[in-house]
N, C-alpha and C positions, 0 to 999 in steps of 0.2 A: 399737802400732795394734790397734783393735779391729776386726773384719770379721767377718761372718757367711757361715764356707765351706760351701759347695755340695759336693755331689759324690755320686755314683751311687743315694748308700747314702740320700741324704735329700730326694733334689732332686723326685723323682718318678720320675726316668727308670726304665723298666723291670731289672730286671737277666735278664742276655743267660741264655734258655734254660732260665730258670723262668717256671714257669704262671701269668699272670695274668690278671684282668680289670679293667678298664679303666672307670668309669661317671660319662660329665660331666652334670652335673644342669640345664647351657643347653641343650645339644643334644638330651637322652635318651639321647643315643648310648651303650649296653652294648658294649663291644668282647673281646674273647676275644681275647687273643697267640696264637702257634703255638706255644706248646709249652703253649698251653692247650688249643688245638685240638687239639691228638696227643694227650693225657692223655683229653682229654673222647668223643676221635671224634667229632670233629662235622666239619663239613664244611660249605661252599661252598651254602647252599640247605637244608640239614636242618632242625629248627626245636627250640627250647630253650624251656621256661618259667622260672621262678622259685617258688620256691618259700620261705617261711619257718617256721623252727620256730619255737613258740612254748615251748618243753620247753626249747631248749636254746636257742634266741636263735642262732640263727645262719642266715645268705641262704644260697641251694641254689639249685643251676640243673641240668638233667635235659635227655633228652632227650624230645621232647614231640608228638604228631602235630600238633593242634591248638596249637600253641608259634609264636612270631617263629619267622618267617623271619629266615635268618643270607642277609648279602651280603656286598659287599664291594670294599671300590675299584682292590684292585689284580687283577686277572683272571689274568695271566700267571702268579700266584703263590695261586691260588684256596684257600689253605690260612694263609695271612697277614692276622688285623689280620678279624677275623666279627666281624662288629657288627648290633644291632635298633636302632632307636627306641622308647621310650615315656620321656616327662619324665616320668612319674608314678608309675612306678614305681622311676627312677633316682631322682628326689627321697624315692622313701616307703625304699627302701634305705639311703642316706648319710644318711635322718633317725634310721633304726633304729638304725644302727648307727655314734651321732654321726660320720662321715667329715667331712673337710675338704673340699670341692670338687672335681672332679676324681682321687677317690682309687681308691689303685691296688689289688686287693685279690691275695693269697695264693689257688693253690689245693688245697684242701689232697683227703686220702685220701678218698677214695670213700668212700660207704654204702649198699651195694649193696641192694636188700629191692622186691619182687615180678618180678625180672629187669629191675630202675630202677637204672641208677646216678647217686646224687645227688653230687655237689662242691659243698664245703664252700667262700664267701670266708673268709677269715683275713683280717681287717682285722690 
């Protein structure tokens, strides 16, 4: 019998405890998992921005006062699934990384510059 076998490793499921960011180009939702939120010290109503480094061809997210305001559907656990929407940005990120729709990215080690921590998206 020939089967396509799906496991957490290849089904797009977020590994438990691993800091991840999920991007959905249809809805434009960019979601930060709980471990990513803890790693980046981002919370409900914080604001973040996304940036693309042309030097290393990597997308980063970071706290920024005039960034996208983070919200959640789970108000009883506000550190879970922080999100913002911007379909143009979501498509731009996915196009630049040649990623599949609804791509799951790992969050890498931050680079600190001028007091700001820049967290890379690793696809």
